[in-house]
C-alpha beads as a LAMMPS data file, in Angstrom:
LAMMPS data file: protein, C-alpha beads

459 atoms
458 bonds

1 atom types
1 bond types

-500.0 500.0 xlo xhi
-500.0 500.0 ylo yhi
-500.0 500.0 zlo zhi

Masses

1 110.0

Atoms # bond

1 1 1 354.040 -399.519 -262.538
2 1 1 357.065 -399.212 -263.853
3 1 1 359.043 -398.877 -260.721
4 1 1 360.476 -402.646 -261.836
5 1 1 360.974 -401.568 -264.997
6 1 1 364.614 -400.359 -264.138
7 1 1 365.162 -404.058 -262.949
8 1 1 363.879 -405.198 -266.184
9 1 1 366.167 -402.827 -268.781
10 1 1 369.351 -404.541 -266.280
11 1 1 368.193 -407.633 -267.246
12 1 1 368.219 -407.470 -271.393
13 1 1 369.419 -405.021 -274.198
14 1 1 370.268 -401.993 -273.368
15 1 1 367.081 -398.975 -273.805
16 1 1 367.081 -397.250 -276.588
17 1 1 368.637 -393.332 -275.858
18 1 1 369.661 -390.898 -277.973
19 1 1 373.216 -388.935 -277.445
20 1 1 373.213 -385.789 -275.761
21 1 1 375.463 -382.857 -276.975
22 1 1 375.431 -379.413 -278.925
23 1 1 375.885 -380.462 -282.459
24 1 1 379.442 -379.443 -283.583
25 1 1 378.295 -379.109 -287.456
26 1 1 376.038 -377.455 -289.846
27 1 1 375.036 -380.861 -291.096
28 1 1 374.253 -382.218 -287.137
29 1 1 372.101 -379.402 -287.198
30 1 1 370.861 -380.141 -290.592
31 1 1 369.862 -383.609 -289.158
32 1 1 367.166 -382.107 -287.109
33 1 1 365.233 -384.827 -285.220
34 1 1 366.529 -387.969 -287.396
35 1 1 369.078 -389.222 -284.877
36 1 1 366.875 -389.243 -281.955
37 1 1 363.856 -390.912 -284.295
38 1 1 366.030 -393.537 -285.609
39 1 1 367.246 -394.471 -281.935
40 1 1 363.769 -394.386 -280.790
41 1 1 361.280 -395.677 -283.170
42 1 1 361.851 -399.337 -283.063
43 1 1 360.630 -399.439 -279.809
44 1 1 357.525 -397.660 -281.056
45 1 1 354.695 -400.853 -282.432
46 1 1 351.373 -400.909 -284.237
47 1 1 349.118 -402.986 -282.710
48 1 1 346.236 -404.518 -284.397
49 1 1 343.157 -405.976 -282.435
50 1 1 340.192 -408.032 -282.777
51 1 1 337.220 -408.617 -280.131
52 1 1 333.969 -410.058 -280.067
53 1 1 331.433 -407.007 -279.562
54 1 1 327.764 -407.390 -279.088
55 1 1 325.118 -405.878 -281.594
56 1 1 321.693 -405.596 -282.058
57 1 1 319.481 -406.178 -285.355
58 1 1 316.571 -404.196 -285.258
59 1 1 314.469 -404.133 -288.712
60 1 1 313.823 -400.340 -287.309
61 1 1 317.730 -399.491 -287.903
62 1 1 318.114 -398.174 -291.024
63 1 1 314.436 -396.028 -290.259
64 1 1 315.100 -392.520 -289.954
65 1 1 311.483 -392.341 -287.392
66 1 1 311.750 -395.082 -285.643
67 1 1 315.202 -396.262 -285.257
68 1 1 316.293 -394.316 -282.173
69 1 1 312.851 -395.049 -280.974
70 1 1 313.355 -399.079 -280.580
71 1 1 317.089 -398.888 -280.238
72 1 1 316.671 -401.949 -277.755
73 1 1 314.241 -403.387 -279.755
74 1 1 315.945 -407.033 -281.949
75 1 1 318.125 -409.580 -281.303
76 1 1 321.660 -409.292 -279.938
77 1 1 324.327 -411.136 -281.945
78 1 1 328.073 -411.371 -281.685
79 1 1 329.906 -409.453 -284.493
80 1 1 333.986 -409.107 -284.806
81 1 1 335.166 -405.978 -284.768
82 1 1 338.770 -404.676 -285.811
83 1 1 340.721 -401.625 -284.612
84 1 1 344.313 -400.397 -284.659
85 1 1 346.495 -398.438 -282.198
86 1 1 349.922 -398.171 -280.867
87 1 1 352.216 -399.688 -277.917
88 1 1 355.668 -398.888 -276.681
89 1 1 357.673 -401.751 -276.168
90 1 1 359.797 -401.148 -272.599
91 1 1 361.700 -404.298 -271.581
92 1 1 364.019 -406.686 -273.603
93 1 1 361.781 -409.580 -273.480
94 1 1 359.066 -407.785 -274.646
95 1 1 356.820 -405.688 -272.105
96 1 1 354.489 -403.038 -274.207
97 1 1 352.516 -400.757 -272.588
98 1 1 349.433 -399.116 -274.811
99 1 1 345.615 -397.484 -273.753
100 1 1 343.275 -399.862 -272.274
101 1 1 340.968 -398.562 -275.083
102 1 1 343.298 -400.187 -277.808
103 1 1 343.589 -403.577 -276.195
104 1 1 340.937 -403.905 -273.298
105 1 1 338.654 -407.119 -274.014
106 1 1 340.276 -407.887 -277.118
107 1 1 340.173 -411.455 -277.974
108 1 1 343.094 -411.277 -280.553
109 1 1 346.242 -409.118 -280.490
110 1 1 348.742 -408.589 -282.982
111 1 1 352.005 -406.381 -282.259
112 1 1 354.130 -405.591 -285.625
113 1 1 357.383 -403.631 -285.112
114 1 1 359.211 -401.099 -286.934
115 1 1 361.341 -403.963 -288.392
116 1 1 358.062 -405.902 -289.679
117 1 1 358.711 -408.365 -287.078
118 1 1 354.975 -409.878 -285.688
119 1 1 354.175 -411.515 -282.745
120 1 1 351.624 -412.453 -280.832
121 1 1 350.360 -410.533 -277.676
122 1 1 348.236 -411.403 -274.494
123 1 1 347.317 -408.776 -272.155
124 1 1 348.833 -408.865 -268.638
125 1 1 347.306 -406.100 -266.685
126 1 1 344.708 -403.845 -267.633
127 1 1 342.930 -400.626 -266.162
128 1 1 340.070 -398.914 -267.543
129 1 1 340.300 -395.977 -265.305
130 1 1 343.777 -395.342 -265.867
131 1 1 343.797 -396.047 -269.260
132 1 1 346.360 -398.043 -269.580
133 1 1 347.454 -401.720 -270.589
134 1 1 350.135 -404.084 -270.128
135 1 1 350.848 -406.491 -273.250
136 1 1 353.260 -409.420 -272.660
137 1 1 354.954 -410.007 -276.628
138 1 1 355.033 -414.137 -276.946
139 1 1 358.621 -415.848 -277.296
140 1 1 360.366 -412.366 -277.275
141 1 1 363.687 -411.638 -276.572
142 1 1 366.227 -408.994 -277.193
143 1 1 363.668 -406.285 -277.554
144 1 1 364.390 -402.564 -278.246
145 1 1 362.945 -400.978 -275.739
146 1 1 362.289 -397.242 -274.404
147 1 1 363.759 -395.888 -270.814
148 1 1 361.560 -394.315 -268.373
149 1 1 362.143 -390.506 -267.054
150 1 1 360.343 -389.256 -264.300
151 1 1 357.340 -387.425 -265.612
152 1 1 357.597 -384.835 -262.207
153 1 1 361.210 -383.320 -263.928
154 1 1 359.404 -382.741 -266.685
155 1 1 359.086 -378.667 -267.696
156 1 1 356.605 -376.649 -269.987
157 1 1 358.306 -375.923 -272.892
158 1 1 360.457 -378.859 -273.482
159 1 1 360.613 -380.160 -276.848
160 1 1 358.968 -383.392 -277.414
161 1 1 358.251 -385.972 -280.050
162 1 1 355.300 -388.314 -280.767
163 1 1 355.858 -391.778 -282.501
164 1 1 352.300 -393.678 -283.093
165 1 1 350.329 -395.177 -285.844
166 1 1 347.746 -392.174 -286.859
167 1 1 344.938 -393.337 -289.306
168 1 1 346.739 -396.823 -290.004
169 1 1 349.193 -395.252 -292.597
170 1 1 352.353 -396.660 -290.651
171 1 1 354.168 -395.332 -288.411
172 1 1 354.598 -391.420 -288.052
173 1 1 356.145 -388.806 -285.705
174 1 1 355.240 -385.372 -284.880
175 1 1 356.954 -382.914 -283.222
176 1 1 356.060 -380.583 -280.169
177 1 1 356.576 -379.397 -276.919
178 1 1 354.981 -379.421 -273.575
179 1 1 352.110 -377.332 -273.391
180 1 1 350.852 -378.011 -270.028
181 1 1 351.352 -380.124 -266.740
182 1 1 348.992 -381.570 -264.263
183 1 1 345.622 -381.500 -266.533
184 1 1 342.422 -383.371 -265.636
185 1 1 339.837 -384.812 -267.744
186 1 1 337.913 -382.070 -267.265
187 1 1 338.465 -380.436 -270.842
188 1 1 337.334 -384.195 -272.432
189 1 1 334.310 -384.407 -269.997
190 1 1 335.298 -386.512 -266.859
191 1 1 336.864 -385.644 -264.297
192 1 1 338.917 -388.789 -264.020
193 1 1 342.830 -388.465 -265.407
194 1 1 345.957 -386.948 -265.221
195 1 1 347.876 -385.967 -268.015
196 1 1 350.661 -383.749 -269.901
197 1 1 349.280 -381.855 -272.591
198 1 1 351.460 -381.505 -275.602
199 1 1 350.843 -379.966 -279.093
200 1 1 352.416 -382.668 -281.167
201 1 1 349.959 -383.817 -283.767
202 1 1 348.109 -386.932 -282.053
203 1 1 345.481 -388.576 -284.093
204 1 1 343.230 -392.003 -284.055
205 1 1 345.778 -394.768 -284.006
206 1 1 348.306 -392.501 -282.245
207 1 1 346.682 -394.057 -278.935
208 1 1 349.484 -395.948 -276.887
209 1 1 352.370 -394.788 -278.684
210 1 1 355.278 -392.666 -277.191
211 1 1 355.965 -388.916 -276.605
212 1 1 359.497 -389.230 -275.634
213 1 1 361.821 -386.105 -274.915
214 1 1 364.985 -385.173 -276.542
215 1 1 366.908 -387.282 -275.047
216 1 1 364.710 -390.152 -276.156
217 1 1 363.201 -391.006 -272.591
218 1 1 359.521 -392.048 -272.852
219 1 1 357.816 -389.240 -271.227
220 1 1 354.465 -390.394 -271.233
221 1 1 351.919 -392.672 -273.755
222 1 1 349.989 -390.734 -275.631
223 1 1 345.897 -391.521 -275.008
224 1 1 343.401 -388.943 -276.507
225 1 1 343.061 -385.472 -277.910
226 1 1 340.506 -382.516 -277.745
227 1 1 339.048 -381.748 -281.181
228 1 1 335.765 -381.030 -282.607
229 1 1 336.641 -382.697 -285.910
230 1 1 338.306 -385.538 -284.834
231 1 1 341.545 -384.860 -285.771
232 1 1 344.615 -382.985 -284.148
233 1 1 344.046 -379.518 -282.872
234 1 1 347.056 -379.020 -281.234
235 1 1 345.489 -380.511 -277.638
236 1 1 346.743 -383.959 -277.113
237 1 1 347.030 -385.282 -273.670
238 1 1 349.594 -388.765 -272.643
239 1 1 349.647 -390.479 -269.553
240 1 1 353.052 -389.423 -267.558
241 1 1 355.331 -392.191 -267.396
242 1 1 355.693 -392.046 -263.303
243 1 1 352.237 -393.754 -263.517
244 1 1 353.209 -396.195 -266.436
245 1 1 356.473 -396.769 -263.874
246 1 1 353.389 -397.600 -261.467
247 1 1 351.622 -400.138 -263.423
248 1 1 354.449 -401.915 -264.068
249 1 1 355.492 -402.708 -260.676
250 1 1 352.102 -403.967 -260.100
251 1 1 352.010 -406.095 -262.720
252 1 1 355.490 -407.798 -262.039
253 1 1 354.918 -408.358 -258.361
254 1 1 351.723 -410.665 -260.373
255 1 1 349.106 -408.147 -259.301
256 1 1 345.975 -409.380 -261.703
257 1 1 344.189 -406.132 -261.550
258 1 1 345.510 -402.492 -260.870
259 1 1 345.401 -401.297 -256.926
260 1 1 345.017 -397.790 -256.156
261 1 1 345.529 -396.712 -252.243
262 1 1 342.086 -395.681 -251.300
263 1 1 341.426 -392.143 -249.221
264 1 1 338.047 -391.874 -248.113
265 1 1 337.918 -388.432 -248.745
266 1 1 335.802 -386.270 -250.596
267 1 1 336.800 -383.126 -251.601
268 1 1 336.277 -379.818 -253.668
269 1 1 339.422 -377.371 -255.499
270 1 1 339.659 -373.953 -253.272
271 1 1 339.222 -371.221 -254.987
272 1 1 339.412 -367.759 -254.368
273 1 1 336.484 -367.092 -252.453
274 1 1 337.180 -369.815 -250.325
275 1 1 341.138 -369.488 -249.975
276 1 1 339.889 -365.865 -248.965
277 1 1 337.544 -367.345 -246.454
278 1 1 339.659 -369.545 -244.606
279 1 1 342.364 -367.423 -244.940
280 1 1 344.309 -369.464 -247.064
281 1 1 346.435 -366.672 -249.151
282 1 1 347.021 -368.067 -252.497
283 1 1 344.232 -370.203 -254.087
284 1 1 345.304 -373.957 -254.003
285 1 1 344.843 -377.753 -252.460
286 1 1 341.818 -379.325 -252.064
287 1 1 339.429 -378.503 -248.499
288 1 1 337.769 -382.076 -247.386
289 1 1 334.203 -381.678 -247.455
290 1 1 333.629 -385.566 -246.154
291 1 1 335.140 -388.033 -244.603
292 1 1 334.462 -391.645 -243.815
293 1 1 335.762 -393.191 -240.722
294 1 1 337.998 -395.969 -241.848
295 1 1 340.124 -393.007 -244.242
296 1 1 343.815 -393.489 -243.464
297 1 1 343.705 -389.774 -243.427
298 1 1 341.175 -389.445 -240.730
299 1 1 343.290 -392.332 -238.821
300 1 1 346.172 -390.014 -239.337
301 1 1 344.602 -387.184 -237.641
302 1 1 342.923 -384.635 -240.719
303 1 1 339.675 -383.504 -240.761
304 1 1 336.465 -382.610 -242.575
305 1 1 337.517 -378.727 -243.306
306 1 1 341.084 -379.289 -243.682
307 1 1 342.708 -378.077 -247.119
308 1 1 345.428 -381.090 -248.359
309 1 1 348.087 -379.091 -249.696
310 1 1 350.378 -381.458 -251.269
311 1 1 350.882 -385.464 -250.742
312 1 1 354.874 -386.712 -251.139
313 1 1 355.934 -383.411 -251.264
314 1 1 353.722 -382.412 -254.812
315 1 1 351.544 -380.010 -254.685
316 1 1 347.739 -381.275 -255.215
317 1 1 344.994 -378.993 -256.589
318 1 1 342.810 -381.371 -258.018
319 1 1 341.311 -384.659 -257.162
320 1 1 342.327 -386.224 -259.615
321 1 1 345.776 -385.189 -259.196
322 1 1 345.894 -386.357 -255.815
323 1 1 344.781 -389.842 -256.929
324 1 1 347.581 -389.629 -259.407
325 1 1 349.892 -388.953 -256.497
326 1 1 348.363 -391.273 -253.908
327 1 1 348.435 -394.244 -257.022
328 1 1 352.165 -393.814 -258.157
329 1 1 352.953 -394.161 -254.378
330 1 1 351.606 -396.800 -253.791
331 1 1 349.066 -398.970 -251.094
332 1 1 351.525 -399.983 -248.014
333 1 1 353.685 -397.085 -248.493
334 1 1 353.586 -393.919 -245.940
335 1 1 353.258 -390.664 -247.568
336 1 1 353.684 -386.936 -245.837
337 1 1 350.376 -384.957 -246.346
338 1 1 350.798 -381.506 -245.935
339 1 1 347.758 -379.640 -244.805
340 1 1 346.144 -376.126 -244.332
341 1 1 344.111 -375.614 -240.867
342 1 1 342.879 -372.729 -238.990
343 1 1 345.546 -370.356 -240.380
344 1 1 348.469 -372.899 -239.801
345 1 1 350.264 -374.687 -241.960
346 1 1 350.881 -379.135 -240.870
347 1 1 351.487 -382.259 -242.058
348 1 1 351.260 -385.452 -240.704
349 1 1 352.204 -389.438 -242.340
350 1 1 349.601 -391.186 -243.686
351 1 1 349.869 -394.686 -244.530
352 1 1 348.119 -395.474 -247.766
353 1 1 346.142 -398.600 -248.112
354 1 1 343.092 -400.407 -249.932
355 1 1 340.155 -400.137 -249.100
356 1 1 338.320 -402.651 -246.427
357 1 1 336.264 -404.721 -247.560
358 1 1 334.408 -404.749 -244.429
359 1 1 331.993 -405.491 -242.859
360 1 1 331.234 -408.224 -244.867
361 1 1 329.682 -407.843 -247.988
362 1 1 326.832 -410.842 -247.319
363 1 1 325.551 -411.203 -250.686
364 1 1 321.903 -412.725 -250.839
365 1 1 320.233 -413.346 -254.438
366 1 1 316.534 -412.945 -254.328
367 1 1 314.231 -415.627 -254.621
368 1 1 311.897 -416.267 -257.540
369 1 1 308.892 -415.947 -255.247
370 1 1 310.070 -412.600 -254.675
371 1 1 308.546 -409.296 -256.629
372 1 1 312.590 -409.045 -257.506
373 1 1 313.906 -412.330 -258.704
374 1 1 317.364 -413.314 -258.891
375 1 1 318.663 -409.934 -258.558
376 1 1 322.307 -409.944 -255.997
377 1 1 322.137 -407.739 -253.115
378 1 1 325.319 -406.637 -250.806
379 1 1 326.102 -404.779 -247.944
380 1 1 327.814 -401.256 -248.054
381 1 1 331.363 -401.041 -247.213
382 1 1 334.436 -399.339 -248.144
383 1 1 335.627 -401.166 -250.928
384 1 1 332.092 -401.708 -252.227
385 1 1 331.955 -397.684 -252.163
386 1 1 335.040 -397.339 -254.105
387 1 1 334.031 -400.185 -256.811
388 1 1 330.832 -398.490 -257.686
389 1 1 332.142 -395.039 -257.315
390 1 1 329.550 -394.325 -254.478
391 1 1 328.769 -391.517 -252.106
392 1 1 330.480 -391.655 -249.427
393 1 1 327.391 -391.229 -246.984
394 1 1 325.679 -394.026 -248.950
395 1 1 323.359 -395.960 -246.441
396 1 1 321.418 -399.295 -247.843
397 1 1 322.024 -402.104 -249.655
398 1 1 323.608 -401.939 -253.079
399 1 1 322.304 -403.619 -256.237
400 1 1 325.587 -405.875 -257.491
401 1 1 323.887 -407.688 -260.437
402 1 1 320.456 -406.918 -261.553
403 1 1 319.398 -410.222 -262.954
404 1 1 317.304 -411.149 -265.704
405 1 1 314.968 -409.443 -264.572
406 1 1 315.902 -406.726 -262.284
407 1 1 316.822 -404.289 -265.217
408 1 1 313.635 -404.321 -266.948
409 1 1 312.239 -403.425 -263.773
410 1 1 314.352 -400.298 -264.091
411 1 1 317.556 -401.532 -261.662
412 1 1 321.244 -400.869 -262.439
413 1 1 324.603 -402.112 -260.975
414 1 1 325.461 -400.005 -258.232
415 1 1 321.924 -398.746 -257.176
416 1 1 321.279 -397.889 -253.772
417 1 1 318.088 -399.418 -252.210
418 1 1 317.431 -397.251 -249.310
419 1 1 314.366 -397.912 -248.187
420 1 1 311.411 -400.630 -249.573
421 1 1 307.737 -400.171 -249.184
422 1 1 308.441 -396.825 -246.717
423 1 1 310.957 -398.791 -244.309
424 1 1 314.900 -398.062 -244.262
425 1 1 316.810 -401.490 -244.859
426 1 1 319.925 -401.777 -243.153
427 1 1 321.550 -404.778 -244.705
428 1 1 320.845 -407.425 -246.982
429 1 1 319.326 -410.224 -244.621
430 1 1 316.533 -407.368 -243.600
431 1 1 316.216 -406.433 -247.099
432 1 1 314.955 -410.004 -248.397
433 1 1 312.521 -410.418 -245.198
434 1 1 311.389 -407.188 -246.732
435 1 1 310.888 -408.106 -250.173
436 1 1 309.424 -411.750 -249.330
437 1 1 306.932 -409.842 -247.281
438 1 1 305.750 -407.558 -250.110
439 1 1 302.108 -407.479 -250.534
440 1 1 300.301 -406.047 -253.756
441 1 1 302.416 -403.435 -253.952
442 1 1 306.205 -402.647 -254.277
443 1 1 307.697 -399.195 -253.698
444 1 1 311.480 -399.044 -253.817
445 1 1 313.633 -395.401 -252.897
446 1 1 316.660 -396.042 -254.906
447 1 1 319.671 -393.744 -254.922
448 1 1 321.943 -393.486 -258.048
449 1 1 324.324 -390.782 -258.721
450 1 1 323.811 -389.555 -255.310
451 1 1 320.022 -388.342 -256.328
452 1 1 316.804 -390.476 -255.202
453 1 1 314.673 -392.423 -257.460
454 1 1 311.300 -393.615 -256.758
455 1 1 310.429 -397.117 -257.966
456 1 1 307.103 -398.175 -257.572
457 1 1 305.363 -402.056 -258.975
458 1 1 302.069 -403.385 -258.636
459 1 1 301.998 -407.311 -257.956

Bonds

1 1 1 2
2 1 2 3
3 1 3 4
4 1 4 5
5 1 5 6
6 1 6 7
7 1 7 8
8 1 8 9
9 1 9 10
10 1 10 11
11 1 11 12
12 1 12 13
13 1 13 14
14 1 14 15
15 1 15 16
16 1 16 17
17 1 17 18
18 1 18 19
19 1 19 20
20 1 20 21
21 1 21 22
22 1 22 23
23 1 23 24
24 1 24 25
25 1 25 26
26 1 26 27
27 1 27 28
28 1 28 29
29 1 29 30
30 1 30 31
31 1 31 32
32 1 32 33
33 1 33 34
34 1 34 35
35 1 35 36
36 1 36 37
37 1 37 38
38 1 38 39
39 1 39 40
40 1 40 41
41 1 41 42
42 1 42 43
43 1 43 44
44 1 44 45
45 1 45 46
46 1 46 47
47 1 47 48
48 1 48 49
49 1 49 50
50 1 50 51
51 1 51 52
52 1 52 53
53 1 53 54
54 1 54 55
55 1 55 56
56 1 56 57
57 1 57 58
58 1 58 59
59 1 59 60
60 1 60 61
61 1 61 62
62 1 62 63
63 1 63 64
64 1 64 65
65 1 65 66
66 1 66 67
67 1 67 68
68 1 68 69
69 1 69 70
70 1 70 71
71 1 71 72
72 1 72 73
73 1 73 74
74 1 74 75
75 1 75 76
76 1 76 77
77 1 77 78
78 1 78 79
79 1 79 80
80 1 80 81
81 1 81 82
82 1 82 83
83 1 83 84
84 1 84 85
85 1 85 86
86 1 86 87
87 1 87 88
88 1 88 89
89 1 89 90
90 1 90 91
91 1 91 92
92 1 92 93
93 1 93 94
94 1 94 95
95 1 95 96
96 1 96 97
97 1 97 98
98 1 98 99
99 1 99 100
100 1 100 101
101 1 101 102
102 1 102 103
103 1 103 104
104 1 104 105
105 1 105 106
106 1 106 107
107 1 107 108
108 1 108 109
109 1 109 110
110 1 110 111
111 1 111 112
112 1 112 113
113 1 113 114
114 1 114 115
115 1 115 116
116 1 116 117
117 1 117 118
118 1 118 119
119 1 119 120
120 1 120 121
121 1 121 122
122 1 122 123
123 1 123 124
124 1 124 125
125 1 125 126
126 1 126 127
127 1 127 128
128 1 128 129
129 1 129 130
130 1 130 131
131 1 131 132
132 1 132 133
133 1 133 134
134 1 134 135
135 1 135 136
136 1 136 137
137 1 137 138
138 1 138 139
139 1 139 140
140 1 140 141
141 1 141 142
142 1 142 143
143 1 143 144
144 1 144 145
145 1 145 146
146 1 146 147
147 1 147 148
148 1 148 149
149 1 149 150
150 1 150 151
151 1 151 152
152 1 152 153
153 1 153 154
154 1 154 155
155 1 155 156
156 1 156 157
157 1 157 158
158 1 158 159
159 1 159 160
160 1 160 161
161 1 161 162
162 1 162 163
163 1 163 164
164 1 164 165
165 1 165 166
166 1 166 167
167 1 167 168
168 1 168 169
169 1 169 170
170 1 170 171
171 1 171 172
172 1 172 173
173 1 173 174
174 1 174 175
175 1 175 176
176 1 176 177
177 1 177 178
178 1 178 179
179 1 179 180
180 1 180 181
181 1 181 182
182 1 182 183
183 1 183 184
184 1 184 185
185 1 185 186
186 1 186 187
187 1 187 188
188 1 188 189
189 1 189 190
190 1 190 191
191 1 191 192
192 1 192 193
193 1 193 194
194 1 194 195
195 1 195 196
196 1 196 197
197 1 197 198
198 1 198 199
199 1 199 200
200 1 200 201
201 1 201 202
202 1 202 203
203 1 203 204
204 1 204 205
205 1 205 206
206 1 206 207
207 1 207 208
208 1 208 209
209 1 209 210
210 1 210 211
211 1 211 212
212 1 212 213
213 1 213 214
214 1 214 215
215 1 215 216
216 1 216 217
217 1 217 218
218 1 218 219
219 1 219 220
220 1 220 221
221 1 221 222
222 1 222 223
223 1 223 224
224 1 224 225
225 1 225 226
226 1 226 227
227 1 227 228
228 1 228 229
229 1 229 230
230 1 230 231
231 1 231 232
232 1 232 233
233 1 233 234
234 1 234 235
235 1 235 236
236 1 236 237
237 1 237 238
238 1 238 239
239 1 239 240
240 1 240 241
241 1 241 242
242 1 242 243
243 1 243 244
244 1 244 245
245 1 245 246
246 1 246 247
247 1 247 248
248 1 248 249
249 1 249 250
250 1 250 251
251 1 251 252
252 1 252 253
253 1 253 254
254 1 254 255
255 1 255 256
256 1 256 257
257 1 257 258
258 1 258 259
259 1 259 260
260 1 260 261
261 1 261 262
262 1 262 263
263 1 263 264
264 1 264 265
265 1 265 266
266 1 266 267
267 1 267 268
268 1 268 269
269 1 269 270
270 1 270 271
271 1 271 272
272 1 272 273
273 1 273 274
274 1 274 275
275 1 275 276
276 1 276 277
277 1 277 278
278 1 278 279
279 1 279 280
280 1 280 281
281 1 281 282
282 1 282 283
283 1 283 284
284 1 284 285
285 1 285 286
286 1 286 287
287 1 287 288
288 1 288 289
289 1 289 290
290 1 290 291
291 1 291 292
292 1 292 293
293 1 293 294
294 1 294 295
295 1 295 296
296 1 296 297
297 1 297 298
298 1 298 299
299 1 299 300
300 1 300 301
301 1 301 302
302 1 302 303
303 1 303 304
304 1 304 305
305 1 305 306
306 1 306 307
307 1 307 308
308 1 308 309
309 1 309 310
310 1 310 311
311 1 311 312
312 1 312 313
313 1 313 314
314 1 314 315
315 1 315 316
316 1 316 317
317 1 317 318
318 1 318 319
319 1 319 320
320 1 320 321
321 1 321 322
322 1 322 323
323 1 323 324
324 1 324 325
325 1 325 326
326 1 326 327
327 1 327 328
328 1 328 329
329 1 329 330
330 1 330 331
331 1 331 332
332 1 332 333
333 1 333 334
334 1 334 335
335 1 335 336
336 1 336 337
337 1 337 338
338 1 338 339
339 1 339 340
340 1 340 341
341 1 341 342
342 1 342 343
343 1 343 344
344 1 344 345
345 1 345 346
346 1 346 347
347 1 347 348
348 1 348 349
349 1 349 350
350 1 350 351
351 1 351 352
352 1 352 353
353 1 353 354
354 1 354 355
355 1 355 356
356 1 356 357
357 1 357 358
358 1 358 359
359 1 359 360
360 1 360 361
361 1 361 362
362 1 362 363
363 1 363 364
364 1 364 365
365 1 365 366
366 1 366 367
367 1 367 368
368 1 368 369
369 1 369 370
370 1 370 371
371 1 371 372
372 1 372 373
373 1 373 374
374 1 374 375
375 1 375 376
376 1 376 377
377 1 377 378
378 1 378 379
379 1 379 380
380 1 380 381
381 1 381 382
382 1 382 383
383 1 383 384
384 1 384 385
385 1 385 386
386 1 386 387
387 1 387 388
388 1 388 389
389 1 389 390
390 1 390 391
391 1 391 392
392 1 392 393
393 1 393 394
394 1 394 395
395 1 395 396
396 1 396 397
397 1 397 398
398 1 398 399
399 1 399 400
400 1 400 401
401 1 401 402
402 1 402 403
403 1 403 404
404 1 404 405
405 1 405 406
406 1 406 407
407 1 407 408
408 1 408 409
409 1 409 410
410 1 410 411
411 1 411 412
412 1 412 413
413 1 413 414
414 1 414 415
415 1 415 416
416 1 416 417
417 1 417 418
418 1 418 419
419 1 419 420
420 1 420 421
421 1 421 422
422 1 422 423
423 1 423 424
424 1 424 425
425 1 425 426
426 1 426 427
427 1 427 428
428 1 428 429
429 1 429 430
430 1 430 431
431 1 431 432
432 1 432 433
433 1 433 434
434 1 434 435
435 1 435 436
436 1 436 437
437 1 437 438
438 1 438 439
439 1 439 440
440 1 440 441
441 1 441 442
442 1 442 443
443 1 443 444
444 1 444 445
445 1 445 446
446 1 446 447
447 1 447 448
448 1 448 449
449 1 449 450
450 1 450 451
451 1 451 452
452 1 452 453
453 1 453 454
454 1 454 455
455 1 455 456
456 1 456 457
457 1 457 458
458 1 458 459
């Protein structure tokens, strides 16, 4: 994301860095972090966002008994929603990184600097899965900005500062240490993501703000917390600067969406029992449980049952960690993958690639005369599997769009239709013919989230 940032720095003002040296007097010791904050704070901004959301106006919304029962009843109406967050300036010409959940789907973005200057901004690149967004300030030049540190060089125990706009009270600085590395999102109910953990207090409004080291370099973008109360409990998470670097690089290359390499494999974390059963001395790595034949790992000679130990010389112990390692390297690059197989450790060069969009999707829209009118169906291929997060073994056709009637019948985008009236379907043409030939009854075998679901209708 930010690989091109090094080039950008050379075009404008120098990045903001604190001077690194041992204090020489009691007065300097008494300053604490003040010189560091003075240097870094101008590059951290407040972001004010407006977005239009659809809300449902129901006559039962204030009724304690019927409100939940009729939550989907009533007319949808647009409503303007205001929110706030933080961001970090990355270049002299006004590139700003923040969180997707701060600026995603925004209709109006206003960025306010520490010196109270205000700029309109537009989203250049945004990705919900990584929770990152890159903004461009309009008519900006000579902006203060932070340099990026390679987050792989960060150690647990390092002193860090979090700078942001918690609860909208204004720019605030909090201090702490790096509490942990290589954190996945498991503690937050999601396996997606790969974070630096800190105990520096982070609260709502800090999202998108800076996590800096004692030299004033950006090591992460604050993104979320673990809390039962909604406030800081000393467990905060930041997106590593290395991923921000890759994000920036793709934006500079003109990408309109963030492209991740496709692994084409599923795996599980190797615990003590698995390690003992296969003769792996220390529990580590990811055991491949499923592999697509188009996977770049398969093409490199790696097979199901192998345990991937490292990618690009960096250890991987969770699927999210492996996705992170592939993402920061990028599509088209070769990486060294080290794996364990039959009591031996081996390595192969794997060329990272995007998910192939073959065979063709061959989309069809069901006609108004069919039992499921105006539903868009597509064939399954690796790109479709990745887009909808489907199991690699999925078979059938995928519901791409439910249309005006499909959702009422219980269909969702991403559903796999495996059978129609008890017969397997292999492509969209066959699915359309079977729907058109339905008699008085229609039966669908749907696979949703890996689980089968039967839908039956009397026509």
